[in-house]
Gaussian input, Z-matrix of N, CA and C with variables (Angstrom, degrees):
# hf/3-21g

backbone

0 1
 N
 C     1     B1
 C     2     B2     1     A1
 N     3     B3     2     A2     1     D1
 C     4     B4     3     A3     2     D2
 C     5     B5     4     A4     3     D3
 N     6     B6     5     A5     4     D4
 C     7     B7     6     A6     5     D5
 C     8     B8     7     A7     6     D6
 N     9     B9     8     A8     7     D7
 C    10    B10     9     A9     8     D8
 C    11    B11    10    A10     9     D9
 N    12    B12    11    A11    10    D10
 C    13    B13    12    A12    11    D11
 C    14    B14    13    A13    12    D12
 N    15    B15    14    A14    13    D13
 C    16    B16    15    A15    14    D14
 C    17    B17    16    A16    15    D15
 N    18    B18    17    A17    16    D16
 C    19    B19    18    A18    17    D17
 C    20    B20    19    A19    18    D18
 N    21    B21    20    A20    19    D19
 C    22    B22    21    A21    20    D20
 C    23    B23    22    A22    21    D21
 N    24    B24    23    A23    22    D22
 C    25    B25    24    A24    23    D23
 C    26    B26    25    A25    24    D24
 N    27    B27    26    A26    25    D25
 C    28    B28    27    A27    26    D26
 C    29    B29    28    A28    27    D27
 N    30    B30    29    A29    28    D28
 C    31    B31    30    A30    29    D29
 C    32    B32    31    A31    30    D30
 N    33    B33    32    A32    31    D31
 C    34    B34    33    A33    32    D32
 C    35    B35    34    A34    33    D33
 N    36    B36    35    A35    34    D34
 C    37    B37    36    A36    35    D35
 C    38    B38    37    A37    36    D36
 N    39    B39    38    A38    37    D37
 C    40    B40    39    A39    38    D38
 C    41    B41    40    A40    39    D39
 N    42    B42    41    A41    40    D40
 C    43    B43    42    A42    41    D41
 C    44    B44    43    A43    42    D42
 N    45    B45    44    A44    43    D43
 C    46    B46    45    A45    44    D44
 C    47    B47    46    A46    45    D45
 N    48    B48    47    A47    46    D46
 C    49    B49    48    A48    47    D47
 C    50    B50    49    A49    48    D48
 N    51    B51    50    A50    49    D49
 C    52    B52    51    A51    50    D50
 C    53    B53    52    A52    51    D51
 N    54    B54    53    A53    52    D52
 C    55    B55    54    A54    53    D53
 C    56    B56    55    A55    54    D54
 N    57    B57    56    A56    55    D55
 C    58    B58    57    A57    56    D56
 C    59    B59    58    A58    57    D57
 N    60    B60    59    A59    58    D58
 C    61    B61    60    A60    59    D59
 C    62    B62    61    A61    60    D60
 N    63    B63    62    A62    61    D61
 C    64    B64    63    A63    62    D62
 C    65    B65    64    A64    63    D63
 N    66    B66    65    A65    64    D64
 C    67    B67    66    A66    65    D65
 C    68    B68    67    A67    66    D66
 N    69    B69    68    A68    67    D67
 C    70    B70    69    A69    68    D68
 C    71    B71    70    A70    69    D69
 N    72    B72    71    A71    70    D70
 C    73    B73    72    A72    71    D71
 C    74    B74    73    A73    72    D72
 N    75    B75    74    A74    73    D73
 C    76    B76    75    A75    74    D74
 C    77    B77    76    A76    75    D75
 N    78    B78    77    A77    76    D76
 C    79    B79    78    A78    77    D77
 C    80    B80    79    A79    78    D78
 N    81    B81    80    A80    79    D79
 C    82    B82    81    A81    80    D80
 C    83    B83    82    A82    81    D81
 N    84    B84    83    A83    82    D82
 C    85    B85    84    A84    83    D83
 C    86    B86    85    A85    84    D84
 N    87    B87    86    A86    85    D85
 C    88    B88    87    A87    86    D86
 C    89    B89    88    A88    87    D87
 N    90    B90    89    A89    88    D88
 C    91    B91    90    A90    89    D89
 C    92    B92    91    A91    90    D90
 N    93    B93    92    A92    91    D91
 C    94    B94    93    A93    92    D92
 C    95    B95    94    A94    93    D93
 N    96    B96    95    A95    94    D94
 C    97    B97    96    A96    95    D95
 C    98    B98    97    A97    96    D96
 N    99    B99    98    A98    97    D97
 C   100   B100    99    A99    98    D98
 C   101   B101   100   A100    99    D99
 N   102   B102   101   A101   100   D100
 C   103   B103   102   A102   101   D101
 C   104   B104   103   A103   102   D102
 N   105   B105   104   A104   103   D103
 C   106   B106   105   A105   104   D104
 C   107   B107   106   A106   105   D105
 N   108   B108   107   A107   106   D106
 C   109   B109   108   A108   107   D107
 C   110   B110   109   A109   108   D108
 N   111   B111   110   A110   109   D109
 C   112   B112   111   A111   110   D110
 C   113   B113   112   A112   111   D111
 N   114   B114   113   A113   112   D112
 C   115   B115   114   A114   113   D113
 C   116   B116   115   A115   114   D114
 N   117   B117   116   A116   115   D115
 C   118   B118   117   A117   116   D116
 C   119   B119   118   A118   117   D117
 N   120   B120   119   A119   118   D118
 C   121   B121   120   A120   119   D119
 C   122   B122   121   A121   120   D120
 N   123   B123   122   A122   121   D121
 C   124   B124   123   A123   122   D122
 C   125   B125   124   A124   123   D123
 N   126   B126   125   A125   124   D124
 C   127   B127   126   A126   125   D125
 C   128   B128   127   A127   126   D126
 N   129   B129   128   A128   127   D127
 C   130   B130   129   A129   128   D128
 C   131   B131   130   A130   129   D129
 N   132   B132   131   A131   130   D130
 C   133   B133   132   A132   131   D131
 C   134   B134   133   A133   132   D132
 N   135   B135   134   A134   133   D133
 C   136   B136   135   A135   134   D134
 C   137   B137   136   A136   135   D135

   B1=1.4761
   B2=1.5365
   B3=1.2995
   B4=1.4524
   B5=1.5047
   B6=1.3039
   B7=1.4552
   B8=1.5276
   B9=1.3416
   B10=1.4655
   B11=1.5153
   B12=1.3176
   B13=1.4658
   B14=1.5151
   B15=1.3389
   B16=1.4567
   B17=1.5599
   B18=1.3133
   B19=1.4583
   B20=1.5355
   B21=1.3225
   B22=1.4849
   B23=1.5140
   B24=1.3311
   B25=1.4551
   B26=1.5165
   B27=1.3317
   B28=1.4552
   B29=1.5345
   B30=1.3264
   B31=1.4544
   B32=1.5217
   B33=1.3343
   B34=1.4504
   B35=1.5096
   B36=1.3257
   B37=1.4526
   B38=1.5281
   B39=1.3197
   B40=1.4742
   B41=1.5148
   B42=1.3236
   B43=1.4541
   B44=1.5215
   B45=1.3120
   B46=1.4595
   B47=1.5224
   B48=1.3351
   B49=1.4700
   B50=1.5031
   B51=1.3511
   B52=1.4550
   B53=1.5295
   B54=1.3197
   B55=1.4602
   B56=1.5392
   B57=1.3107
   B58=1.4528
   B59=1.5301
   B60=1.3455
   B61=1.4536
   B62=1.5205
   B63=1.3269
   B64=1.4782
   B65=1.5291
   B66=1.3339
   B67=1.4827
   B68=1.5390
   B69=1.3201
   B70=1.4722
   B71=1.5299
   B72=1.3445
   B73=1.4418
   B74=1.5175
   B75=1.3395
   B76=1.4713
   B77=1.5176
   B78=1.3162
   B79=1.4755
   B80=1.5376
   B81=1.3514
   B82=1.4737
   B83=1.5208
   B84=1.3109
   B85=1.4664
   B86=1.5241
   B87=1.3466
   B88=1.4501
   B89=1.5412
   B90=1.3338
   B91=1.4593
   B92=1.5234
   B93=1.3363
   B94=1.4664
   B95=1.5216
   B96=1.3090
   B97=1.4495
   B98=1.5266
   B99=1.3106
   B100=1.4763
   B101=1.5155
   B102=1.3414
   B103=1.4450
   B104=1.5202
   B105=1.3468
   B106=1.4607
   B107=1.5248
   B108=1.3112
   B109=1.4844
   B110=1.5164
   B111=1.3420
   B112=1.4666
   B113=1.5306
   B114=1.3600
   B115=1.4584
   B116=1.5180
   B117=1.3315
   B118=1.4590
   B119=1.5132
   B120=1.3221
   B121=1.4679
   B122=1.5054
   B123=1.3450
   B124=1.4630
   B125=1.5229
   B126=1.3264
   B127=1.4578
   B128=1.5367
   B129=1.3227
   B130=1.4649
   B131=1.5131
   B132=1.3388
   B133=1.4663
   B134=1.5138
   B135=1.3334
   B136=1.4498
   B137=1.5369
   A1=108.48
   A2=117.08
   A3=120.36
   A4=112.04
   A5=115.63
   A6=120.33
   A7=111.29
   A8=115.60
   A9=119.30
   A10=108.88
   A11=117.78
   A12=122.21
   A13=110.74
   A14=115.59
   A15=120.48
   A16=110.33
   A17=115.33
   A18=120.41
   A19=109.46
   A20=116.86
   A21=119.84
   A22=110.06
   A23=117.53
   A24=121.71
   A25=110.53
   A26=116.12
   A27=121.50
   A28=109.44
   A29=116.83
   A30=120.84
   A31=110.26
   A32=116.74
   A33=121.80
   A34=110.37
   A35=115.54
   A36=119.52
   A37=111.04
   A38=115.18
   A39=119.72
   A40=110.21
   A41=117.22
   A42=120.72
   A43=111.78
   A44=116.82
   A45=119.76
   A46=110.12
   A47=115.22
   A48=120.14
   A49=111.73
   A50=114.77
   A51=119.64
   A52=112.58
   A53=115.53
   A54=119.12
   A55=111.72
   A56=116.68
   A57=120.45
   A58=109.97
   A59=116.48
   A60=119.54
   A61=111.50
   A62=117.67
   A63=122.49
   A64=111.54
   A65=115.92
   A66=119.06
   A67=109.99
   A68=115.39
   A69=119.72
   A70=109.41
   A71=115.34
   A72=120.05
   A73=110.05
   A74=115.68
   A75=121.55
   A76=110.17
   A77=115.73
   A78=120.08
   A79=110.69
   A80=115.21
   A81=118.63
   A82=109.79
   A83=116.93
   A84=121.41
   A85=109.38
   A86=115.67
   A87=120.59
   A88=109.61
   A89=114.63
   A90=120.34
   A91=110.17
   A92=116.17
   A93=120.68
   A94=109.65
   A95=116.54
   A96=121.17
   A97=110.38
   A98=115.97
   A99=121.15
   A100=110.58
   A101=114.42
   A102=119.68
   A103=110.75
   A104=116.95
   A105=120.05
   A106=110.34
   A107=116.51
   A108=120.08
   A109=110.46
   A110=116.93
   A111=120.37
   A112=109.12
   A113=116.76
   A114=119.73
   A115=109.26
   A116=115.73
   A117=120.98
   A118=111.11
   A119=115.86
   A120=119.95
   A121=111.25
   A122=116.46
   A123=119.97
   A124=110.33
   A125=117.09
   A126=120.31
   A127=110.39
   A128=116.42
   A129=120.20
   A130=112.67
   A131=116.32
   A132=119.05
   A133=110.78
   A134=117.05
   A135=121.80
   A136=111.42
   D1=65.39
   D2=-179.82
   D3=-107.03
   D4=-155.02
   D5=-178.57
   D6=-67.75
   D7=-31.04
   D8=-178.29
   D9=-63.94
   D10=-39.87
   D11=179.59
   D12=-62.72
   D13=-45.98
   D14=-179.56
   D15=-64.98
   D16=-38.42
   D17=-179.91
   D18=-64.40
   D19=-41.39
   D20=179.72
   D21=-67.88
   D22=-35.12
   D23=176.46
   D24=-62.74
   D25=-48.08
   D26=-179.43
   D27=-63.40
   D28=-38.45
   D29=179.57
   D30=-64.02
   D31=-44.40
   D32=179.33
   D33=-62.11
   D34=-41.06
   D35=-179.36
   D36=-65.44
   D37=-39.73
   D38=179.08
   D39=-65.46
   D40=-38.62
   D41=-179.61
   D42=-66.86
   D43=-42.40
   D44=179.05
   D45=-67.71
   D46=-32.96
   D47=176.07
   D48=-60.31
   D49=-45.75
   D50=-176.90
   D51=-71.52
   D52=-26.76
   D53=-178.28
   D54=-79.20
   D55=-13.64
   D56=-179.58
   D57=-74.08
   D58=140.56
   D59=175.15
   D60=-67.34
   D61=147.69
   D62=-177.16
   D63=-55.39
   D64=-35.43
   D65=-176.26
   D66=-63.35
   D67=-42.40
   D68=-178.60
   D69=-65.84
   D70=-42.20
   D71=179.33
   D72=-60.98
   D73=-41.42
   D74=179.02
   D75=-60.88
   D76=-44.12
   D77=-179.05
   D78=-63.40
   D79=-37.56
   D80=178.15
   D81=-65.01
   D82=-42.69
   D83=-179.12
   D84=-64.42
   D85=-41.82
   D86=-179.14
   D87=-62.37
   D88=-45.36
   D89=-179.38
   D90=-61.65
   D91=-40.47
   D92=178.28
   D93=-63.02
   D94=-44.92
   D95=-178.25
   D96=-62.27
   D97=-43.33
   D98=177.77
   D99=-59.73
   D100=-43.69
   D101=-178.15
   D102=-61.29
   D103=-47.21
   D104=-178.82
   D105=-68.93
   D106=-33.34
   D107=-179.59
   D108=-65.11
   D109=-49.34
   D110=-179.33
   D111=-66.72
   D112=-33.96
   D113=179.35
   D114=-64.64
   D115=-41.06
   D116=179.85
   D117=-66.22
   D118=-39.82
   D119=-179.84
   D120=-64.51
   D121=-45.65
   D122=-179.25
   D123=-67.15
   D124=-27.90
   D125=178.98
   D126=-71.98
   D127=-29.01
   D128=-179.76
   D129=-79.10
   D130=-23.01
   D131=178.93
   D132=-68.26
   D133=147.12
   D134=-179.10
   D135=-70.29

């Protein structure tokens, strides 16, 4: 479990990222944005 293992993990993650259709990636980004937005709003509430 050294750097080579981590590098292969990152490589696999990058490959799956590239294989995803843009629409799915967009939905993930949108969901992330919504999550942070609602988190920010609840943080501002007293």
